[in-house]
Z-matrix of the N, CA and C atoms (Angstrom, degrees):
N
C 1 1.448
C 2 1.528 1 109.23
N 3 1.312 2 116.29 1 130.10
C 4 1.463 3 121.74 2 178.69
C 5 1.525 4 109.99 3 -85.56
N 6 1.320 5 114.83 4 140.16
C 7 1.459 6 121.02 5 174.83
C 8 1.518 7 108.27 6 -120.98
N 9 1.329 8 115.93 7 145.66
C 10 1.457 9 120.47 8 179.68
C 11 1.519 10 109.67 9 -158.59
N 12 1.329 11 114.44 10 163.71
C 13 1.455 12 121.93 11 169.70
C 14 1.518 13 106.05 12 -116.44
N 15 1.315 14 116.38 13 136.81
C 16 1.459 15 121.13 14 175.75
C 17 1.521 16 106.68 15 -114.38
N 18 1.326 17 115.81 16 121.34
C 19 1.459 18 122.59 17 178.40
C 20 1.519 19 107.14 18 -97.06
N 21 1.319 20 117.06 19 129.37
C 22 1.462 21 121.33 20 -171.83
C 23 1.523 22 111.03 21 -124.76
N 24 1.329 23 114.75 22 135.28
C 25 1.458 24 121.41 23 168.46
C 26 1.529 25 106.30 24 -105.59
N 27 1.328 26 115.70 25 139.12
C 28 1.463 27 120.38 26 -176.96
C 29 1.520 28 111.35 27 -122.28
N 30 1.325 29 114.02 28 169.52
C 31 1.455 30 119.69 29 170.01
C 32 1.528 31 107.52 30 -64.54
N 33 1.320 32 117.01 31 153.33
C 34 1.461 33 122.18 32 -178.67
C 35 1.529 34 110.24 33 -55.75
N 36 1.333 35 115.56 34 130.03
C 37 1.450 36 121.22 35 176.70
C 38 1.523 37 115.44 36 80.97
N 39 1.344 38 118.38 37 5.67
C 40 1.471 39 121.13 38 -175.79
C 41 1.523 40 113.81 39 -107.44
N 42 1.319 41 119.20 40 0.09
C 43 1.466 42 121.59 41 -173.35
C 44 1.524 43 112.55 42 -57.57
N 45 1.300 44 117.84 43 -47.28
C 46 1.459 45 120.94 44 -177.44
C 47 1.527 46 111.53 45 -64.21
N 48 1.315 47 117.07 46 -44.25
C 49 1.468 48 121.37 47 179.37
C 50 1.524 49 110.87 48 -65.07
N 51 1.330 50 117.01 49 -41.31
C 52 1.469 51 120.78 50 178.41
C 53 1.522 52 109.98 51 -63.35
N 54 1.321 53 117.94 52 -46.09
C 55 1.469 54 120.78 53 179.42
C 56 1.517 55 110.69 54 -59.01
N 57 1.305 56 117.14 55 -42.19
C 58 1.463 57 121.46 56 179.25
C 59 1.525 58 111.52 57 -63.97
N 60 1.324 59 116.91 58 -45.21
C 61 1.470 60 121.40 59 179.71
C 62 1.527 61 111.03 60 -64.74
N 63 1.314 62 116.95 61 -44.24
C 64 1.465 63 121.68 62 -177.80
C 65 1.532 64 110.80 63 -66.12
N 66 1.329 65 117.50 64 -34.12
C 67 1.467 66 121.16 65 -178.55
C 68 1.524 67 112.22 66 -58.97
N 69 1.317 68 118.07 67 -24.78
C 70 1.451 69 122.06 68 -178.68
C 71 1.518 70 115.10 69 -87.07
N 72 1.318 71 118.26 70 0.30
C 73 1.463 72 122.06 71 -177.90
C 74 1.526 73 110.04 72 -82.86
N 75 1.329 74 116.03 73 137.20
C 76 1.472 75 121.21 74 178.40
C 77 1.524 76 110.08 75 -57.97
N 78 1.325 77 116.21 76 132.42
C 79 1.456 78 122.18 77 179.91
C 80 1.510 79 113.82 78 96.77
N 81 1.325 80 117.40 79 -14.62
C 82 1.469 81 121.03 80 178.91
C 83 1.520 82 108.69 81 -84.37
N 84 1.329 83 116.08 82 120.87
C 85 1.465 84 121.86 83 178.60
C 86 1.520 85 111.93 84 -85.02
N 87 1.340 86 115.04 85 -33.97
C 88 1.462 87 120.06 86 -174.16
C 89 1.522 88 109.31 87 -161.15
N 90 1.319 89 117.45 88 143.10
C 91 1.458 90 122.83 89 174.84
C 92 1.525 91 107.96 90 -140.12
N 93 1.316 92 116.22 91 123.18
C 94 1.470 93 121.51 92 -175.93
C 95 1.524 94 109.79 93 -128.35
N 96 1.345 95 117.17 94 136.87
C 97 1.462 96 118.75 95 170.95
C 98 1.523 97 107.57 96 -86.42
N 99 1.332 98 115.55 97 136.38
C 100 1.459 99 123.13 98 -172.43
C 101 1.524 100 109.86 99 -134.29
N 102 1.332 101 116.55 100 175.12
C 103 1.461 102 120.74 101 173.54
C 104 1.522 103 108.47 102 -109.32
N 105 1.311 104 115.94 103 160.16
C 106 1.461 105 121.12 104 -179.58
C 107 1.516 106 110.13 105 120.62
N 108 1.333 107 117.36 106 -158.41
C 109 1.462 108 120.02 107 -176.22
C 110 1.532 109 113.03 108 -69.02
N 111 1.344 110 117.20 109 -19.76
C 112 1.458 111 121.40 110 175.82
C 113 1.514 112 108.27 111 -116.39
N 114 1.320 113 116.07 112 152.28
C 115 1.459 114 121.40 113 -175.52
C 116 1.528 115 113.04 114 -99.50
N 117 1.338 116 116.60 115 -27.03
C 118 1.460 117 122.10 116 -178.81
C 119 1.527 118 108.11 117 -139.56
N 120 1.336 119 116.36 118 137.91
C 121 1.460 120 121.45 119 172.95
C 122 1.519 121 107.18 120 -119.64
N 123 1.336 122 115.24 121 130.62
C 124 1.459 123 122.01 122 -175.31
C 125 1.519 124 109.09 123 -119.91
N 126 1.322 125 116.84 124 133.23
C 127 1.459 126 122.34 125 174.46
C 128 1.523 127 107.41 126 -103.04
N 129 1.340 128 115.75 127 130.48
C 130 1.462 129 121.81 128 -175.79
C 131 1.523 130 109.60 129 -124.52
N 132 1.322 131 116.32 130 138.89
C 133 1.466 132 122.94 131 171.86
C 134 1.522 133 106.36 132 -140.71
N 135 1.338 134 117.32 133 109.35
C 136 1.456 135 120.67 134 -171.96
C 137 1.523 136 111.39 135 -157.43
N 138 1.308 137 115.83 136 159.61
C 139 1.464 138 121.10 137 172.56
C 140 1.525 139 110.69 138 -88.70
N 141 1.326 140 117.20 139 -8.12
C 142 1.467 141 122.08 140 -177.39
C 143 1.528 142 109.40 141 -126.98
N 144 1.337 143 116.36 142 66.33
C 145 1.466 144 121.02 143 -175.27
C 146 1.523 145 112.27 144 -58.52
N 147 1.317 146 116.99 145 -44.86
C 148 1.466 147 119.73 146 -179.26
C 149 1.521 148 112.24 147 -59.78
N 150 1.321 149 117.00 148 -42.66
C 151 1.463 150 121.02 149 179.13
C 152 1.524 151 111.06 150 -64.33
N 153 1.327 152 116.58 151 -40.64
C 154 1.458 153 120.43 152 179.67
C 155 1.520 154 110.97 153 -66.24
N 156 1.326 155 117.30 154 -43.65
C 157 1.474 156 120.93 155 178.71
C 158 1.524 157 110.20 156 -61.80
N 159 1.326 158 117.72 157 -44.35
C 160 1.471 159 120.47 158 178.70
C 161 1.525 160 111.35 159 -62.07
N 162 1.326 161 117.99 160 -39.05
C 163 1.466 162 121.12 161 178.28
C 164 1.528 163 110.65 162 -64.80
N 165 1.329 164 116.76 163 -41.88
C 166 1.467 165 120.83 164 178.17
C 167 1.528 166 109.97 165 -61.97
N 168 1.325 167 117.57 166 -44.56
C 169 1.462 168 121.16 167 -176.74
C 170 1.523 169 113.15 168 -64.51
N 171 1.316 170 118.18 169 -18.78
C 172 1.473 171 122.01 170 179.80
C 173 1.525 172 113.00 171 -84.75
N 174 1.319 173 118.03 172 -8.37
C 175 1.466 174 120.78 173 -178.53
C 176 1.530 175 109.47 174 -67.24
N 177 1.344 176 117.58 175 129.17
C 178 1.468 177 120.63 176 178.75
C 179 1.528 178 111.75 177 -61.22
N 180 1.330 179 116.45 178 141.57
C 181 1.455 180 122.09 179 177.48
C 182 1.514 181 114.47 180 99.52
N 183 1.345 182 117.08 181 -8.18
C 184 1.466 183 120.43 182 178.93
C 185 1.526 184 109.24 183 -87.41
N 186 1.332 185 115.95 184 132.34
C 187 1.466 186 119.76 185 178.25
C 188 1.522 187 112.50 186 -106.10
N 189 1.352 188 117.49 187 -25.81
C 190 1.468 189 120.55 188 -178.71
C 191 1.524 190 109.49 189 -161.19
N 192 1.341 191 115.45 190 145.01
C 193 1.467 192 120.14 191 174.87
C 194 1.520 193 109.72 192 -129.88
N 195 1.324 194 115.21 193 155.35
C 196 1.458 195 122.85 194 173.31
C 197 1.525 196 106.24 195 -136.85
N 198 1.337 197 116.64 196 117.29
C 199 1.458 198 121.16 197 -178.67
C 200 1.518 199 109.46 198 -97.97
N 201 1.341 200 115.57 199 128.95
C 202 1.469 201 122.66 200 -178.57
C 203 1.519 202 109.10 201 -120.10
N 204 1.346 203 117.88 202 95.56
C 205 1.469 204 119.96 203 178.16
C 206 1.523 205 110.65 204 -65.75
N 207 1.313 206 116.42 205 142.51
C 208 1.463 207 122.53 206 176.84
C 209 1.508 208 108.11 207 -81.89
N 210 1.335 209 117.03 208 133.31
C 211 1.457 210 121.76 209 178.34
C 212 1.524 211 108.52 210 -115.78
N 213 1.317 212 117.07 211 151.05
C 214 1.451 213 120.77 212 178.05
C 215 1.508 214 112.58 213 84.83
N 216 1.316 215 114.91 214 -178.49
C 217 1.465 216 122.59 215 -178.16
C 218 1.527 217 109.70 216 -76.58
N 219 1.335 218 117.35 217 149.34
C 220 1.459 219 119.35 218 176.23
C 221 1.530 220 111.37 219 -64.93
N 222 1.308 221 116.02 220 148.83
C 223 1.469 222 120.90 221 -179.65
C 224 1.523 223 110.33 222 -70.44
N 225 1.308 224 116.62 223 146.72
C 226 1.470 225 122.45 224 177.66
C 227 1.518 226 109.33 225 -81.01
N 228 1.302 227 115.54 226 148.79
C 229 1.463 228 120.22 227 178.57
C 230 1.511 229 110.55 228 -87.66
């Protein structure tokens, strides 16, 4: 299973709506609106990373995405 974080920039005032829409996409574990250079951070865990990224990019209000695949073993709790 592939894991990744998708960093999203949105149109002004759309971060909350984008996070809500993205949260409903298959493979998305979590979507949070945040402050800083990115407006939404998405955690993904899926066997179809490319399909999930393409679905996220189709959400209205997104202006740019940056996908960061997780490498290595997951951290222990």
